[in-house]
All heavy atoms as an XYZ file, in Angstrom:
771
protein
N       0.836     -1.161      0.000
C       0.000      0.000      0.000
C       0.894      1.242      0.000
O       1.747      1.404      0.874
C      -0.882     -0.017      1.255
C      -1.693      1.239      1.437
S      -2.858      1.177      2.802
C      -1.783      1.527      4.185
N       0.694      2.117     -0.979
C       1.465      3.358     -1.070
C       0.769      4.454     -0.274
O      -0.447      4.627     -0.373
C       1.617      3.800     -2.514
C       2.466      2.906     -3.421
C       2.519      3.478     -4.824
C       3.856      2.727     -2.874
N       1.566      5.195      0.498
C       1.048      6.295      1.307
C       1.947      7.502      1.087
O       3.174      7.375      1.105
C       1.042      5.923      2.804
C       0.549      7.095      3.641
C       0.204      4.689      3.067
N       1.334      8.664      0.877
C       2.088      9.907      0.734
C       1.968     10.698      2.026
O       0.863     10.966      2.495
C       1.562     10.744     -0.449
O       1.685      9.979     -1.643
C       2.347     12.037     -0.593
N       3.106     11.056      2.578
C       3.148     11.834      3.817
C       3.656     13.224      3.464
O       4.729     13.368      2.886
C       4.080     11.174      4.848
C       3.569      9.778      5.194
C       4.220     12.045      6.088
C       4.538      8.961      6.015
N       2.886     14.237      3.818
C       3.281     15.621      3.617
C       3.761     16.162      4.960
O       3.009     16.151      5.934
C       2.097     16.433      3.091
C       2.485     17.838      2.720
O       3.204     18.515      3.448
N       2.001     18.291      1.579
N       4.988     16.639      5.003
C       5.568     17.066      6.279
C       4.922     18.323      6.846
O       5.121     18.635      8.015
C       7.086     17.297      6.151
O       7.319     18.311      5.162
C       7.811     16.023      5.785
N       4.138     19.040      6.048
C       3.506     20.257      6.548
C       2.160     19.981      7.208
O       1.588     20.871      7.833
C       3.326     21.272      5.418
O       2.363     20.807      4.493
N       1.648     18.777      7.077
C       0.356     18.446      7.672
C       0.530     18.053      9.128
O       1.605     17.636      9.561
C      -0.299     17.307      6.891
C      -0.639     17.693      5.467
C      -1.161     16.535      4.643
O      -1.193     15.391      5.141
O      -1.533     16.778      3.491
N      -0.537     18.160      9.895
C      -0.510     17.784     11.303
C      -1.634     16.774     11.555
O      -2.763     17.168     11.838
C      -0.714     19.018     12.211
O       0.229     20.017     11.838
C      -0.527     18.661     13.662
N      -1.304     15.499     11.445
C      -2.357     14.489     11.664
C      -2.624     14.285     13.157
O      -1.809     14.649     14.011
C      -1.751     13.223     11.060
C      -0.286     13.408     11.235
C      -0.042     14.895     11.091
N      -3.772     13.737     13.454
C      -4.083     13.381     14.834
C      -3.292     12.131     15.205
O      -3.143     11.224     14.399
C      -5.576     13.116     14.995
C      -6.399     14.361     14.785
O      -5.991     15.447     15.157
N      -7.561     14.204     14.171
N      -2.810     12.082     16.430
C      -2.065     10.917     16.898
C      -3.056      9.869     17.382
O      -3.960     10.157     18.161
C      -1.093     11.296     18.031
C      -0.028     12.243     17.491
C      -0.462     10.061     18.640
C       0.907     12.786     18.542
N      -2.878      8.662     16.883
C      -3.698      7.527     17.309
C      -2.817      6.650     18.190
O      -1.968      5.915     17.692
C      -4.197      6.761     16.087
C      -5.024      5.551     16.446
O      -5.257      5.308     17.656
O      -5.444      4.832     15.524
N      -3.032      6.719     19.489
C      -2.200      5.983     20.430
C      -2.394      4.476     20.310
O      -1.575      3.706     20.793
C      -2.464      6.439     21.863
C      -2.071      7.873     22.051
C      -2.914      8.942     22.133
C      -0.752      8.405     22.134
N      -2.183     10.115     22.269
C      -0.856      9.804     22.277
C       0.519      7.843     22.097
C       0.247     10.643     22.392
C       1.620      8.681     22.218
C       1.485     10.056     22.358
N      -3.464      4.042     19.658
C      -3.729      2.612     19.504
C      -3.491      2.152     18.066
O      -3.954      1.086     17.671
C      -5.163      2.305     19.928
N      -2.770      2.942     17.288
C      -2.524      2.587     15.890
C      -1.781      1.263     15.801
O      -0.931      0.942     16.633
C      -1.732      3.684     15.195
N      -2.102      0.512     14.759
C      -1.404     -0.754     14.521
C      -1.299     -0.971     13.021
O      -1.939     -0.276     12.230
C      -2.137     -1.918     15.192
O      -3.432     -2.050     14.642
N      -0.480     -1.925     12.633
C      -0.317     -2.251     11.219
C       0.203     -1.079     10.420
O       1.102     -0.343     10.842
N      -0.379     -0.883      9.239
C       0.061      0.173      8.325
C      -0.106      1.556      8.942
O       0.742      2.432      8.751
C      -0.695      0.082      7.008
N      -1.181      1.766      9.706
C      -1.398      3.077     10.337
C      -0.275      3.414     11.311
O       0.167      4.558     11.395
C      -2.736      3.103     11.073
C      -3.929      3.065     10.124
O      -3.770      3.466      8.957
O      -5.009      2.639     10.569
N       0.195      2.435     12.052
C       1.296      2.647     12.995
C       2.581      3.014     12.254
O       3.310      3.923     12.660
C       1.529      1.392     13.831
C       2.700      1.507     14.776
C       3.022      0.202     15.489
O       2.638     -0.878     15.002
O       3.685      0.273     16.532
N       2.856      2.321     11.153
C       4.071      2.589     10.386
C       4.042      4.001      9.809
O       5.020      4.745      9.909
C       4.245      1.538      9.265
C       4.437      0.154      9.887
C       5.410      1.896      8.349
C       4.319     -0.992      8.891
N       2.905      4.391      9.238
C       2.765      5.730      8.667
C       2.940      6.788      9.755
O       3.647      7.783      9.571
C       1.404      5.888      7.952
C       1.159      7.333      7.550
C       1.336      4.974      6.741
N       2.325      6.569     10.896
C       2.444      7.510     12.007
C       3.888      7.603     12.494
O       4.393      8.686     12.788
C       1.518      7.071     13.141
C       1.409      8.048     14.273
C       0.269      7.686     15.202
O      -0.872      7.957     14.889
N       0.590      7.080     16.324
N       4.587      6.471     12.555
C       5.988      6.469     12.967
C       6.857      7.255     11.988
O       7.742      8.011     12.397
C       6.512      5.043     13.091
C       5.933      4.305     14.272
O       5.293      4.882     15.143
N       6.143      2.994     14.294
N       6.627      7.069     10.688
C       7.408      7.795      9.682
C       7.139      9.286      9.796
O       8.069     10.102      9.763
C       7.110      7.266      8.259
C       7.732      8.169      7.204
C       7.619      5.848      8.106
N       5.872      9.669      9.962
C       5.558     11.085     10.115
C       6.300     11.670     11.314
O       6.862     12.767     11.241
C       4.050     11.301     10.272
C       3.697     12.751     10.408
C       3.549     13.545      9.286
C       3.565     13.332     11.654
C       3.268     14.901      9.406
C       3.285     14.685     11.789
C       3.125     15.469     10.662
N       6.317     10.941     12.412
C       7.015     11.401     13.618
C       8.504     11.560     13.350
O       9.116     12.560     13.764
C       6.777     10.421     14.787
O       5.373     10.367     15.052
C       7.525     10.857     16.036
N       9.106     10.612     12.655
C      10.527     10.711     12.324
C      10.831     11.955     11.499
O      11.839     12.631     11.702
C      10.987      9.472     11.545
C      11.071      8.177     12.330
C      11.277      7.008     11.372
C      12.186      8.240     13.351
N       9.942     12.268     10.559
C      10.156     13.404      9.667
C       9.986     14.744     10.370
O      10.462     15.762      9.880
C       9.191     13.324      8.480
C       9.356     12.113      7.571
C       8.256     12.088      6.528
C      10.726     12.103      6.926
N       9.294     14.747     11.486
C       9.019     15.991     12.203
C       9.698     16.046     13.562
O       9.289     16.811     14.431
C       7.504     16.182     12.328
C       6.905     16.553     10.990
O       7.040     17.675     10.541
N       6.287     15.589     10.329
N      10.750     15.250     13.734
C      11.525     15.235     14.963
C      12.985     15.548     14.620
O      13.497     15.059     13.627
C      11.447     13.840     15.638
O      10.090     13.533     15.904
C      12.249     13.802     16.921
N      13.603     16.375     15.423
C      15.016     16.669     15.244
C      15.828     15.856     16.244
O      15.380     15.610     17.362
C      15.301     18.158     15.448
C      14.667     19.021     14.416
N      15.113     19.069     13.118
C      13.607     19.844     14.478
C      14.359     19.896     12.424
N      13.428     20.379     13.223
N      17.006     15.447     15.817
C      17.897     14.721     16.727
C      18.071     15.511     18.019
O      18.085     16.737     18.003
C      19.255     14.461     16.080
C      19.185     13.422     14.997
C      20.552     13.069     14.477
C      20.394     11.966     13.434
N      21.653     11.400     13.044
N      18.194     14.800     19.110
C      18.384     15.330     20.461
C      17.099     15.851     21.097
O      17.123     16.338     22.210
C      19.477     16.405     20.522
C      20.770     15.956     19.937
N      21.592     15.037     20.572
C      21.388     16.256     18.775
C      22.649     14.811     19.815
N      22.546     15.542     18.717
N      15.944     15.769     20.402
C      14.674     16.190     20.988
C      14.062     15.110     21.886
O      13.310     15.437     22.797
C      13.643     16.506     19.895
C      13.772     17.855     19.280
C      12.626     18.162     18.341
O      12.084     17.248     17.687
O      12.265     19.340     18.266
N      14.356     13.870     21.591
C      13.737     12.763     22.319
C      14.714     12.273     23.384
O      15.790     11.755     23.062
C      13.358     11.617     21.356
C      12.707     10.470     22.105
C      12.434     12.135     20.249
N      14.328     12.419     24.627
C      15.241     12.121     25.738
C      15.736     10.685     25.742
O      16.898     10.430     26.036
C      14.558     12.435     27.063
N      14.895      9.734     25.403
C      15.294      8.327     25.480
C      16.028      7.838     24.236
O      16.555      6.742     24.214
C      14.073      7.440     25.747
C      13.037      7.495     24.649
C      13.125      6.654     23.543
C      11.980      8.385     24.706
C      12.195      6.708     22.523
C      11.045      8.441     23.697
C      11.159      7.596     22.612
O      10.229      7.657     21.606
N      16.031      8.631     23.176
C      16.730      8.244     21.951
C      17.215      9.505     21.241
O      16.552     10.019     20.346
C      15.825      7.419     21.037
C      16.586      6.826     19.851
O      17.775      7.167     19.650
O      15.988      6.022     19.120
N      18.364      9.995     21.637
C      18.895     11.251     21.099
C      19.248     11.190     19.620
O      19.436     12.226     18.988
C      20.126     11.680     21.904
C      19.840     11.981     23.347
C      19.039     13.227     23.468
N      18.835     13.574     24.877
C      18.055     14.536     25.267
N      17.411     15.264     24.381
N      17.885     14.794     26.533
N      19.330      9.999     19.043
C      19.677      9.878     17.625
C      18.445      9.815     16.731
O      18.571      9.772     15.510
C      20.540      8.624     17.379
O      19.780      7.463     17.708
C      21.817      8.667     18.200
N      17.264      9.834     17.310
C      16.018      9.728     16.547
C      15.709     11.042     15.844
O      15.750     12.109     16.455
C      14.874      9.369     17.500
C      13.533      9.029     16.860
C      13.630      7.668     16.185
C      12.453      9.012     17.917
N      15.409     11.001     14.565
C      14.982     12.188     13.835
C      16.020     12.722     12.863
O      17.054     12.105     12.618
N      15.693     13.870     12.309
C      16.548     14.525     11.314
C      17.550     15.452     12.005
O      17.254     16.014     13.054
C      15.683     15.340     10.346
C      14.702     14.533      9.491
C      13.806     15.476      8.693
C      15.434     13.585      8.568
N      18.722     15.640     11.405
C      19.735     16.518     11.998
C      19.251     17.972     12.079
O      18.714     18.506     11.111
C      20.917     16.414     11.046
C      20.670     15.223     10.199
C      19.193     15.006     10.182
N      19.442     18.601     13.207
C      19.042     19.991     13.396
C      19.857     20.971     12.579
O      19.397     22.066     12.285
N      21.065     20.575     12.192
C      21.933     21.472     11.416
C      21.332     21.830     10.062
O      21.731     22.813      9.439
C      23.309     20.837     11.163
C      24.051     20.377     12.384
C      23.648     18.972     12.816
O      23.680     18.026     12.021
O      23.279     18.845     13.986
N      20.393     21.038      9.588
C      19.792     21.300      8.278
C      19.048     22.630      8.260
O      18.914     23.269      7.218
C      18.823     20.165      7.907
C      19.446     18.778      7.761
C      18.366     17.724      7.597
C      20.413     18.747      6.599
N      18.580     23.069      9.417
C      17.797     24.299      9.518
C      18.604     25.516      9.075
O      18.065     26.439      8.464
C      17.294     24.500     10.965
C      16.286     23.415     11.296
C      16.694     25.877     11.161
C      15.873     23.381     12.747
N      19.890     25.525      9.360
C      20.708     26.700      9.085
C      21.371     26.698      7.709
O      22.070     27.652      7.372
C      21.790     26.837     10.162
C      21.204     27.158     11.520
O      20.180     27.859     11.561
O      21.754     26.694     12.527
N      21.159     25.667      6.930
C      21.781     25.602      5.610
C      21.022     26.452      4.602
O      19.805     26.620      4.711
C      21.799     24.159      5.100
C      22.676     23.162      5.837
C      22.488     21.761      5.251
C      24.129     23.569      5.771
N      21.721     26.977      3.589
C      21.016     27.634      2.491
C      20.106     26.607      1.804
O      20.404     25.414      1.789
C      22.140     28.073      1.543
C      23.394     27.966      2.322
C      23.167     26.985      3.406
N      19.016     27.082      1.265
C      18.025     26.169      0.671
C      18.646     25.252     -0.373
O      18.299     24.072     -0.448
C      16.880     26.963      0.058
C      15.754     26.097     -0.448
C      14.566     26.924     -0.905
O      14.465     28.111     -0.635
N      13.669     26.285     -1.616
N      19.571     25.753     -1.163
C      20.189     24.945     -2.217
C      20.965     23.755     -1.647
O      21.150     22.744     -2.325
C      21.112     25.802     -3.085
O      22.152     26.358     -2.294
N      21.426     23.870     -0.408
C      22.119     22.766      0.264
C      21.161     21.971      1.149
O      21.305     20.761      1.297
C      23.255     23.305      1.131
C      24.382     23.942      0.358
C      25.428     24.538      1.292
O      25.663     23.963      2.372
O      26.003     25.581      0.934
N      20.198     22.672      1.745
C      19.286     22.033      2.692
C      18.384     21.000      2.031
O      18.133     19.933      2.605
C      18.439     23.083      3.401
N      17.895     21.280      0.825
C      16.962     20.357      0.171
C      17.620     19.004     -0.100
O      17.110     17.971      0.361
C      16.356     20.987     -1.106
C      15.561     19.953     -1.892
C      15.469     22.169     -0.742
N      18.750     18.932     -0.808
C      19.344     17.609     -1.043
C      19.835     16.934      0.243
O      19.738     15.709      0.383
C      20.492     17.869     -2.010
C      20.742     19.328     -1.983
C      19.479     19.981     -1.531
N      20.330     17.727      1.201
C      20.794     17.143      2.463
C      19.627     16.560      3.256
O      19.748     15.497      3.867
C      21.508     18.196      3.308
O      22.686     18.613      2.672
N      18.498     17.245      3.236
C      17.318     16.747      3.941
C      16.781     15.492      3.281
O      16.407     14.537      3.973
C      16.224     17.834      4.021
O      16.757     18.996      4.672
C      15.014     17.330      4.789
N      16.743     15.478      1.970
C      16.273     14.282      1.259
C      17.145     13.083      1.615
O      16.649     11.998      1.923
C      16.223     14.524     -0.259
C      15.081     15.505     -0.589
C      16.051     13.209     -1.028
C      15.039     15.966     -2.029
N      18.449     13.275      1.628
C      19.366     12.203      2.012
C      19.112     11.751      3.446
O      19.076     10.546      3.740
C      20.808     12.684      1.852
O      21.703     11.730      2.318
N      18.903     12.704      4.338
C      18.651     12.386      5.744
C      17.320     11.665      5.922
O      17.188     10.795      6.790
C      18.665     13.656      6.585
O      19.950     14.212      6.618
N      16.323     12.020      5.113
C      15.025     11.349      5.181
C      15.188      9.868      4.857
O      14.665      9.003      5.567
C      14.007     12.028      4.235
C      13.568     13.373      4.832
C      12.802     11.124      3.983
C      12.738     14.234      3.896
N      15.923      9.573      3.796
C      16.162      8.168      3.447
C      16.859      7.438      4.598
O      16.459      6.347      4.982
C      17.013      8.057      2.176
C      16.216      8.149      0.896
C      16.031      9.367      0.249
C      15.654      7.017      0.334
C      15.301      9.455     -0.930
C      14.930      7.084     -0.842
C      14.750      8.309     -1.470
O      14.019      8.387     -2.621
N      17.875      8.072      5.158
C      18.651      7.427      6.228
C      17.811      7.164      7.469
O      17.831      6.063      8.019
C      19.850      8.287      6.618
O      20.737      8.393      5.546
N      17.072      8.169      7.925
C      16.335      8.017      9.178
C      15.209      6.997      9.054
O      14.953      6.236      9.989
C      15.821      9.379      9.709
C      14.645      9.909      8.899
C      15.450      9.268     11.172
N      14.568      6.940      7.908
C      13.487      5.955      7.746
C      14.071      4.551      7.646
O      13.558      3.615      8.268
C      12.598      6.302      6.539
C      11.831      7.603      6.825
C      11.626      5.157      6.233
C      11.041      8.131      5.642
N      15.137      4.402      6.889
C      15.753      3.077      6.759
C      16.269      2.566      8.098
O      16.151      1.387      8.403
C      16.884      3.119      5.725
C      16.385      3.257      4.304
C      17.494      3.525      3.302
O      18.681      3.607      3.690
O      17.169      3.669      2.107
N      16.810      3.454      8.927
C      17.367      3.054     10.222
C      16.292      2.844     11.283
O      16.372      1.904     12.071
C      18.342      4.121     10.726
C      19.605      4.222      9.930
C      20.449      5.429     10.336
O      20.169      6.049     11.390
O      21.377      5.767      9.586
N      15.300      3.723     11.325
C      14.370      3.732     12.451
C      13.009      3.100     12.181
O      12.295      2.776     13.120
C      14.157      5.171     12.928
O      15.383      5.734     13.330
N      12.616      2.973     10.928
C      11.339      2.327     10.605
C      11.513      1.457      9.358
O      11.060      1.791      8.269
C      10.233      3.370     10.403
C       8.840      2.797     10.218
C       8.459      1.741     11.240
O       8.756      0.555     10.995
O       7.867      2.087     12.275
N      12.212      0.330      9.531
C      12.516     -0.533      8.383
C      11.292     -1.206      7.759
O      11.389     -1.754      6.670
C      13.478     -1.571      8.970
C      13.198     -1.579     10.424
C      12.774     -0.178     10.769
N      10.137     -1.135      8.424
C       8.918     -1.711      7.837
C       8.379     -0.848      6.705
O       7.537     -1.290      5.932
C       7.841     -1.887      8.910
C       8.259     -2.844     10.024
C       7.207     -2.899     11.102
N       7.152     -1.621     11.811
C       6.261     -1.318     12.750
N       5.337     -2.220     13.102
N       6.280     -0.146     13.351
N       8.867      0.384      6.582
C       8.461      1.286      5.506
C       9.539      1.291      4.430
O      10.730      1.374      4.731
C       8.265      2.697      6.038
N       9.118      1.206      3.193
C      10.031      1.285      2.055
C       9.780      2.607      1.341
O       8.645      2.893      0.941
C       9.800      0.122      1.076
O       9.952     -1.107      1.788
C      10.768      0.181     -0.091
N      10.812      3.403      1.202
C      10.669      4.698      0.540
C      10.565      4.490     -0.961
O      11.405      3.830     -1.569
C      11.849      5.620      0.864
C      11.956      5.837      2.360
C      11.702      6.950      0.127
C      13.197      6.564      2.785
N       9.531      5.075     -1.542
C       9.323      5.018     -2.987
C       9.817      6.313     -3.629
O      10.452      6.294     -4.676
C       7.824      4.786     -3.318
C       7.579      4.841     -4.814
C       7.345      3.469     -2.722
N       9.547      7.439     -2.975
C       9.937      8.731     -3.541
C       9.953      9.791     -2.444
O       9.184      9.708     -1.483
C       8.939      9.146     -4.628
C       9.397     10.323     -5.459
O      10.623     10.556     -5.547
O       8.537     11.017     -6.031
N      10.820     10.784     -2.606
C      10.846     11.961     -1.739
C      10.892     13.169     -2.655
O      11.770     13.274     -3.510
C      12.069     11.966     -0.790
C      12.070     13.223      0.056
C      12.095     10.725      0.083
N       9.918     14.064     -2.484
C       9.827     15.255     -3.326
C       9.824     16.513     -2.468
O       9.150     16.567     -1.447
C       8.535     15.227     -4.153
C       8.481     14.126     -5.181
C       7.202     14.212     -5.997
N       6.009     13.946     -5.202
C       5.393     12.779     -5.146
N       5.844     11.764     -5.825
N       4.307     12.635     -4.411
N      10.559     17.503     -2.925
C      10.551     18.815     -2.274
C       9.292     19.541     -2.705
O       8.979     19.611     -3.892
C      11.814     19.593     -2.672
C      11.813     21.020     -2.217
C      11.797     21.333     -0.861
C      11.827     22.055     -3.137
C      11.801     22.656     -0.445
C      11.846     23.372     -2.724
C      11.821     23.664     -1.386
O      11.819     24.969     -0.966
N       8.560     20.098     -1.737
C       7.291     20.756     -2.050
C       7.248     22.236     -1.754
O       6.171     22.805     -1.633
N       8.391     22.875     -1.598
C       8.412     24.306     -1.335
C       8.624     24.606      0.136
O       9.118     23.769      0.891
N       8.227     25.826      0.525
C       8.388     26.240      1.914
C       7.040     26.654      2.490
O       6.137     27.063      1.757
C       9.372     27.424      2.038
O       8.896     28.503      1.237
C      10.759     27.035      1.592
N       6.937     26.563      3.817
C       5.724     27.027      4.471
C       5.852     28.510      4.790
O       6.867     29.139      4.467
C       5.408     26.194      5.724
C       6.493     26.262      6.788
O       7.311     27.207      6.766
O       6.514     25.377      7.652
N       4.847     29.085      5.455
C       4.847     30.525      5.737
C       5.976     30.958      6.672
O       6.343     32.119      6.696
C       3.490     30.976      6.303
C       3.104     30.312      7.606
C       2.427     28.968      7.441
O       2.161     28.531      6.321
O       2.188     28.315      8.467
N       6.546     30.002      7.407
C       7.663     30.318      8.303
C       9.027     30.042      7.676
O      10.054     30.188      8.336
C       7.541     29.515      9.601
C       6.313     29.890     10.402
O       5.941     31.084     10.386
O       5.720     28.999     11.028
N       9.032     29.602      6.421
C      10.288     29.302      5.745
C      10.754     27.875      5.904
O      11.825     27.511      5.434
N       9.966     27.045      6.596
C      10.315     25.638      6.760
C      10.145     24.868      5.459
O       9.249     25.170      4.665
N      11.005     23.920      5.222
C      10.934     23.124      3.999
C       9.822     22.097      4.103
O       9.624     21.484      5.150
C      12.270     22.418      3.761
C      13.500     23.311      3.659
C      14.749     22.454      3.455
C      13.346     24.317      2.547
N       9.117     21.914      3.007
C       8.016     20.942      2.945
C       8.441     19.808      2.006
O       8.941     20.068      0.914
C       6.721     21.586      2.423
C       6.289     22.716      3.356
C       5.618     20.546      2.270
C       5.141     23.546      2.803
N       8.223     18.587      2.457
C       8.536     17.420      1.634
C       7.337     16.496      1.577
O       6.549     16.422      2.531
C       9.739     16.653      2.210
C      11.024     17.420      2.111
C      11.424     18.261      3.135
C      11.821     17.325      0.976
C      12.600     18.976      3.055
C      12.990     18.050      0.879
C      13.384     18.876      1.920
N       7.205     15.817      0.450
C       6.239     14.752      0.312
C       7.033     13.467      0.209
O       7.900     13.327     -0.650
C       5.371     14.940     -0.923
C       4.372     16.060     -0.784
C       3.433     16.139     -1.972
O       3.691     15.497     -3.011
O       2.446     16.865     -1.854
N       6.744     12.556      1.113
C       7.468     11.286      1.170
C       6.462     10.171      0.863
O       5.452     10.040      1.553
C       8.096     11.066      2.560
C       8.857      9.746      2.595
C       9.027     12.228      2.901
N       6.752      9.411     -0.193
C       5.889      8.296     -0.565
C       6.552      7.028     -0.054
O       7.715      6.756     -0.356
C       5.696      8.222     -2.106
C       4.786      7.060     -2.468
C       5.149      9.539     -2.644
N       5.780      6.289      0.764
C       6.294      5.033      1.316
C       5.370      3.876      0.946
O       4.189      4.077      0.676
C       6.469      5.087      2.850
C       5.144      5.407      3.549
C       7.546      6.091      3.229
C       5.196      5.269      5.053
N       5.943      2.697      0.934
C       5.179      1.475      0.732
C       5.182      0.744      2.058
O       6.243      0.476      2.627
C       5.825      0.626     -0.366
C       4.991     -0.569     -0.759
O       3.816     -0.650     -0.326
O       5.496     -1.418     -1.503
N       3.993      0.439      2.567
C       3.882     -0.273      3.845
C       3.129     -1.580      3.661
O       2.324     -1.722      2.791
C       3.192      0.566      4.948
C       4.081      1.712      5.352
C       1.853      1.079      4.504
C-alpha cells in the first residue's frame, strides 16, 4: 500500500494505531523530529543542522537524511519517492514522502 506523507500536515495521533497506520504515524514522527529532541533516543529524527543551511544545500541534504532516518528507524516502511514541495509561511521546507507499507 502506497502512502504519501506531507511534512507540513498535522495528523491526529492515534495511540492505539497498529499495522500500516502505525508505520505511517511512525514515519511522520521521524520526519518531524530533530535529533536530540527525544530524551530516550537522542539519535532519533533529522539533523538539526539542516535548519541553518542555504536552501540549495538544505533540500538535497534533507532528502538524504530522510532516506537514512526511515531506513534506520522504521525498516517496515520502504521509501518510494521523496519530493521537495516548497516552503511554508515560516520558511520551513516541505517534503512529500511516498512510502510502501
